[in-house]
C-alpha positions in Angstrom: 172.8 102.0 -64.1 174.8 104.1 -66.6 173.0 106.1 -69.4 174.6 103.8 -72.0 173.3 100.7 -70.2 169.8 102.2 -69.9 169.6 103.2 -73.5 170.9 99.7 -74.6 168.1 98.2 -72.5 165.5 100.5 -74.0 166.6 99.6 -77.6 166.4 95.9 -76.7 162.8 96.3 -75.4 161.8 98.3 -78.5 163.3 95.7 -80.8 161.5 92.9 -78.9 158.1 94.4 -78.5 158.0 97.0 -81.3 156.8 99.7 -79.0 157.4 100.7 -75.4 155.7 103.0 -72.9 157.7 105.5 -70.9 155.8 104.6 -67.7 156.7 100.9 -68.1 160.4 101.7 -68.8 160.5 103.9 -65.7 159.4 101.0 -63.5 161.7 98.4 -65.1 164.7 100.7 -65.0 163.8 102.2 -61.6 164.3 105.7 -62.8 162.0 108.7 -63.2 159.9 109.2 -66.3 161.8 112.4 -67.0 165.0 110.3 -67.2 163.3 107.9 -69.6 162.0 110.8 -71.8 165.5 112.2 -72.0 166.9 108.9 -73.1 164.1 108.4 -75.7 164.7 111.9 -77.0 168.4 111.2 -77.5 167.8 107.8 -79.1 165.2 109.5 -81.5 167.6 112.3 -82.4 170.3 109.8 -83.2 167.8 108.0 -85.5 167.6 104.7 -83.6 163.9 104.9 -82.6 160.7 106.8 -83.3 159.5 108.9 -80.4 155.7 109.0 -79.9 153.5 110.4 -77.3 154.0 108.3 -74.1 156.8 106.1 -75.5 158.6 105.0 -78.6 158.3 102.7 -81.6 160.7 100.5 -83.5 161.7 102.0 -86.9 161.7 98.7 -88.6 158.1 98.0 -87.4 156.9 101.4 -88.4 158.5 101.4 -91.9 158.5 97.7 -92.9 158.9 98.4 -96.6 162.1 100.5 -96.1 165.6 99.3 -95.9 165.6 99.5 -92.1 167.0 96.4 -90.5 164.2 94.3 -89.1 165.0 92.8 -85.7 165.7 89.1 -85.7 164.8 88.9 -89.4 166.2 85.4 -90.0 164.2 84.1 -87.0 161.0 85.7 -88.3 161.7 84.1 -91.7 162.0 80.7 -90.0 158.7 81.3 -88.3 157.1 82.3 -91.6 158.3 79.1 -93.3 156.6 77.0 -90.6 153.4 79.0 -90.8 153.2 78.4 -94.6 152.9 74.6 -93.7 149.7 75.4 -91.8 148.0 76.9 -94.9 145.9 74.7 -97.2 143.9 75.3 -100.4 140.4 76.5 -99.7 141.0 77.8 -96.2 139.7 81.1 -94.9 142.4 82.8 -92.9 142.4 85.9 -90.6 145.7 87.6 -90.0 147.1 90.5 -88.0 150.0 92.8 -88.7 153.6 93.1 -87.9 157.0 92.3 -89.4 156.7 88.5 -89.0 153.3 88.5 -90.7 154.7 90.5 -93.6 157.4 87.8 -93.9 154.6 85.2 -94.1 152.8 87.1 -96.8 155.9 87.3 -98.9 156.5 83.5 -98.7 153.0 82.4 -99.7 153.4 80.3 -102.8 151.7 81.5 -106.0 149.8 78.2 -106.2 148.0 78.6 -102.9 144.2 79.4 -103.2 142.8 80.9 -100.1 140.7 83.8 -98.8 142.6 86.1 -96.4 140.9 88.6 -94.1 143.2 91.1 -92.5 143.2 94.2 -90.3 146.6 95.4 -91.6 146.8 97.5 -94.8 150.5 96.7 -95.1 149.9 93.0 -94.9 147.0 93.3 -97.4 149.3 95.0 -99.9 151.8 92.1 -99.6 149.0 89.4 -99.9 147.6 91.2 -103.0 150.8 90.3 -104.9 149.9 86.6 -104.8 147.8 85.6 -107.9 145.4 83.1 -106.3 144.7 84.9 -103.0 141.5 86.7 -102.4 142.2 89.6 -99.9 139.6 91.3 -97.8 140.8 94.3 -95.7 138.5 95.0 -92.7 137.8 98.7 -92.2 138.0 100.9 -89.2 140.2 103.5 -87.6 143.9 103.1 -88.5 146.1 103.0 -85.5 149.2 105.2 -86.1 151.2 103.1 -83.7 150.4 99.5 -84.7 149.3 100.1 -88.3 146.2 97.9 -87.9 142.5 98.8 -88.0 141.0 99.4 -84.5 137.8 100.4 -83.0 134.2 99.3 -82.8 133.7 99.1 -86.6 136.4 96.5 -87.1 135.3 94.5 -84.0 131.8 94.4 -85.3 132.9 93.2 -88.7 135.0 90.4 -87.0 131.9 89.3 -85.2 130.2 88.6 -88.5 132.9 86.2 -90.0 134.1 82.7 -89.1 137.4 81.6 -90.4 139.4 78.4 -90.3 142.6 79.9 -88.9 143.6 83.1 -87.2 147.4 84.0 -87.3 148.7 86.6 -84.9 152.0 88.0 -83.9 152.7 88.6 -80.3 153.9 91.4 -78.1 154.5 89.1 -75.1 153.7 85.5 -74.3 154.1 83.4 -71.1 152.7 80.2 -69.7 151.3 82.0 -66.7 149.8 85.1 -68.3 149.1 83.9 -71.9 149.1 86.4 -74.7 149.5 90.0 -73.5 149.9 93.5 -75.1 150.2 97.1 -74.0 147.6 98.8 -76.3 144.0 98.6 -75.1 142.5 99.0 -78.6 144.8 96.4 -80.2 143.9 94.0 -77.4 140.2 94.4 -78.2 140.8 93.7 -81.9 143.0 90.6 -81.2 140.3 89.2 -78.8 137.7 89.6 -81.6 140.0 88.0 -84.1 140.5 84.9 -81.9 136.7 84.6 -81.3 136.2 84.6 -85.1 138.4 81.6 -85.7 138.1 77.9 -85.3 141.8 77.7 -84.6 144.5 80.3 -83.6 148.2 80.3 -84.4 150.5 82.6 -82.5 153.9 83.5 -83.9 156.7 84.5 -81.5 160.5 84.7 -81.6 162.1 82.9 -78.7 163.2 86.0 -77.0 159.6 87.1 -76.4 158.6 83.9 -74.6 158.3 84.3 -70.8 157.6 88.1 -71.1 154.4 89.9 -70.3 152.6 93.2 -70.8 149.9 94.8 -68.7 146.8 93.9 -70.8 145.6 90.3 -71.4 144.5 89.1 -74.8 143.9 85.4 -74.0 145.1 82.5 -71.9 147.5 80.0 -73.4 144.8 77.4 -73.7 142.9 79.5 -76.2 145.8 79.0 -78.6 146.1 76.0 -80.9 149.5 76.5 -82.4 152.6 78.2 -81.1 155.0 78.9 -84.0 158.5 79.9 -82.9 162.0 79.9 -84.4 163.0 77.1 -82.1 162.9 73.3 -82.7 159.5 72.1 -81.3 161.4 69.7 -79.0 163.5 72.5 -77.5 163.5 72.3 -73.7 162.4 75.9 -73.3 159.1 75.0 -75.0 158.3 72.1 -72.7 155.8 74.1 -70.5 154.1 75.5 -73.6 153.9 72.1 -75.3 151.9 70.8 -72.4 149.1 73.3 -73.3 149.5 74.1 -77.0 150.9 72.4 -80.1 154.4 73.8 -80.7 155.6 74.2 -84.3 
């Protein structure tokens, strides 16, 4: 594979999953980690990605309030519009972070009256703009990569609440492996969030369906709603619809 092809693949993976590990890219591309590191360094020097220890991050994910182009922005807005339909007055709602969740926060109508718990300071700031929303930011150690609160403190706080609905973005989702991620600390927080909720909604752009990472969050049957940018009757959702309600 030519260098240009490798780097295009790397950018695609970062856009889809927000972050990538050098070790995973090495296996997928069948090249050495030194080769991957050189590619990541070149992409970072050209301003296309953010290089971090062990891998790289999407610039749009890391700086969601900047003018950086958010990947699949229109698809994420469509998902956000569908999620808004799940929200009702008086609900208690627990939400994660990410660019799709920020789009949801921006679309919440001023008339909605709810209490939101979140592990994301960035999402909390967006939610705070809504006049009738009560926002509770759970505390812990701030992950520099995912921009959410992680660690035992936040997991303990999550064990003490019970909400009507948990809304999470996804790194990867498949029928076989369920919801998966590549960050151990983030996985523990997401597991605790799902345990704290009566129902869970997972948001995913179509391109992430059928993909998997190396750490499991939950099986597909632990999810109540799968919210995508596709028509719920789309053929590619048929296997998912047999297990979870597609929106």
